[in-house]
C-alpha positions, -999 to 999 in steps of 0.1 A, spaced: 145 140 25 157 146 59 141 125 86 155 142 117 126 140 143 103 128 115 72 107 122 68 76 100 36 55 101 34 20 88 0 2 86 -3 -37 88 29 -35 109 24 -65 131 41 -90 108 57 -97 74 66 -69 52 50 -42 75 71 -53 106 103 -56 85 96 -21 71 91 -6 106 123 -22 119 143 -10 89 131 25 92 140 23 130 175 12 121 182 38 93 165 68 110 172 64 147 160 100 155 126 95 139 95 81 156 82 50 140 45 44 146 33 9 140 -4 3 136 -24 -29 132 -55 -46 148 -57 -44 186 -52 -81 189 -17 -78 178 -6 -51 203 10 -73 229 30 -94 205 41 -63 184 52 -44 214 73 -73 226 89 -75 191 97 -39 191 115 -44 225 134 -75 214 142 -69 177 143 -31 170 176 -13 172 161 17 188 130 4 206 124 38 224 118 54 191 91 31 181 55 28 193 24 7 186 -9 24 182 -39 1 175 -65 9 148 -87 -13 125 -81 -1 90 -117 -6 81 -130 15 110 -131 51 99 -135 64 135 -104 44 147 -83 56 117 -92 94 122 -83 89 159 -50 74 149 -41 103 128 -54 128 153 -32 113 180 -1 115 157 -9 151 149 -13 159 186 14 140 202 40 137 174 35 170 154 19 152 125 29 125 100 58 128 75 59 94 58 31 68 55 35 33 43 -1 19 34 9 -17 38 -20 -34 54 -34 -61 33 -47 -96 32 -54 -126 11 -87 -146 7 -89 -178 26 -115 -194 3 -121 -190 -32 -144 -161 -40 -154 -177 -75 -164 -210 -58 -196 -215 -79 -204 -247 -57 -208 -224 -25 -246 -228 -25 -271 -223 3 -285 -257 11 -319 -243 21 -325 -218 -8 -304 -233 -35 -290 -200 -43 -253 -191 -44 -240 -175 -13 -230 -140 -10 -192 -133 -16 -184 -121 19 -148 -130 16 -144 -109 -15 -159 -80 5 -135 -86 32 -104 -88 11 -114 -57 -11 -124 -39 19 -90 -42 36 -67 -41 5 -85 -13 -15 -108 6 8 -86 5 37 -57 17 16 -78 44 2 -88 56 38 -51 57 47 -42 77 16 -71 102 22 -62 107 59 -24 109 52 -29 135 24 -53 155 47 -29 157 76 2 162 53 -14 192 36 -18 210 69 19 208 77 38 241 70 67 222 53 51 204 23 72 173 18 51 144 27 56 111 14 31 81 9 41 46 -2 13 23 -13 21 -14 -11 6 -29 -41 18 -62 -56 28 -77 -90 -9 -90 -88 -17 -53 -95 -2 -58 -129 -7 -94 -136 -37 -115 -129 -30 -153 -135 -28 -165 -99 -64 -173 -93 -68 -153 -62 -96 -131 -76 -103 -107 -48 -66 -101 -41 -58 -96 -78 -87 -72 -82 -80 -52 -51 -43 -49 -59 -52 -37 -94 -72 -10 -75 -43 1 -55 -23 8 -86 -54 28 -98 -51 48 -65 -14 55 -72 -23 69 -108 -54 87 -98 -41 104 -66 -14 122 -85 -31 155 -92 -42 160 -57 -9 150 -44 11 175 -66 -14 203 -55 -3 199 -19 33 190 -25 29 154 -14 47 124 -30 27 93 -37 45 63 -49 41 25 -47 60 -8 -44 48 -40 -60 65 -71 -44 65 -104 -60 65 -136 -41 76 -128 -5 74 -154 23 50 -141 49 19 -155 67 -1 -145 36 19 -169 14 25 -195 39 8 -222 19 29 -217 -10 64 -207 4 77 -242 11 67 -257 -24 81 -225 -40 115 -230 -21 115 -267 -30 111 -258 -67 142 -238 -65 124 -205 -73 137 -172 -62 117 -151 -39 119 -119 -20 125 -115 17 104 -90 38 137 -73 46 145 -68 9 110 -54 3 114 -31 34 146 -18 18 130 -8 -13 100 8 5 124 30 25 142 40 -6 112 49 -25 97 68 6 126 88 10 134 98 -26 123 133 -29 126 133 -67 103 103 -70 64 109 -78 38 85 -93 64 56 -95 58 19 -87 89 -3 -80 85 -38 -88 105 -61 -64 110 -96 -77 140 -113 -62 172 -98 -74 152 -77 -99 140 -42 -95 119 -25 -122 101 8 -123 67 0 -138 48 32 -144 73 51 -165 78 18 -185 42 14 -191 38 51 -205 68 46 -228 53 15 -242 18 28 -248 25 34 -285 38 0 -290 7 -15 -270 -20 5 -284 -5 18 -316 8 54 -321 -26 65 -334 -47 53 -304 -19 66 -281 -21 100 -295 -60 99 -295 -60 89 -258 -34 116 -248 -55 143 -265 -86 134 -247 -69 131 -213 -52 166 -218 -86 180 -226 -100 166 -192 -68 179 -173 -72 214 -190 -108 218 -178 -99 210 -142 -107 173 -141 -136 150 -147 -170 167 -144 -188 147 -117 -224 137 -123 -251 146 -99 -260 118 -73 -292 99 -81 
């Protein structure tokens, strides 16, 4: 994929993997415009980091938007369309970790004696899954309008989207949802010539993992760096032959997850069940997709 004068958008770009990815794209594609977006409260700090740490700061810009605010997100994409000719590559990176346990069964209202509503879970699932879905929808909508059909979207999932033993319930559930978005979006993406792929980082020292990073290092365990994950995101996003893939990034190891999963289905389910499921899924595809029920 050529990136001459391309426009590349990274969400959750104020720090961690998002900032590293923005800087990496800026270094490798100096004629492209890199648009960083994050909450408005991060604008001043991020703009300072662009000027002080980006190799081509004149080709990077911060545009604030709350990923949970549909109006702000539609405005963001509209500005990109009007001022930069539309978006070519989108990295849906914005995400968060819960700060309290969402399965804390001792979190009881003292007055009513009832378990409190899981607002933290709503917040995490909202950002990680619904925010990613909004980004995906808007990116695909604007990419399909472009004359040259070569848009690329990278969803930042997690190894928690494949494994679930870390106890961070809302994060694990939401990242499983991001992997589901990757799989479910392929039919629409292919219809419009858009590539949707994902990257699933393992332990990466960022603000999100700050409570674990030092003990992880002290134990001598290998971790990613944000810069290493950024390299893989760029490679996945710019690979014109890649569709529907998810690249696991675990220290020195890189593994493609989706093709491996498909190849192992007969071993996992048994050949009989794998054949049964394949036949049923082919039927749904042949009739044009799942027939949606009427809204109640």
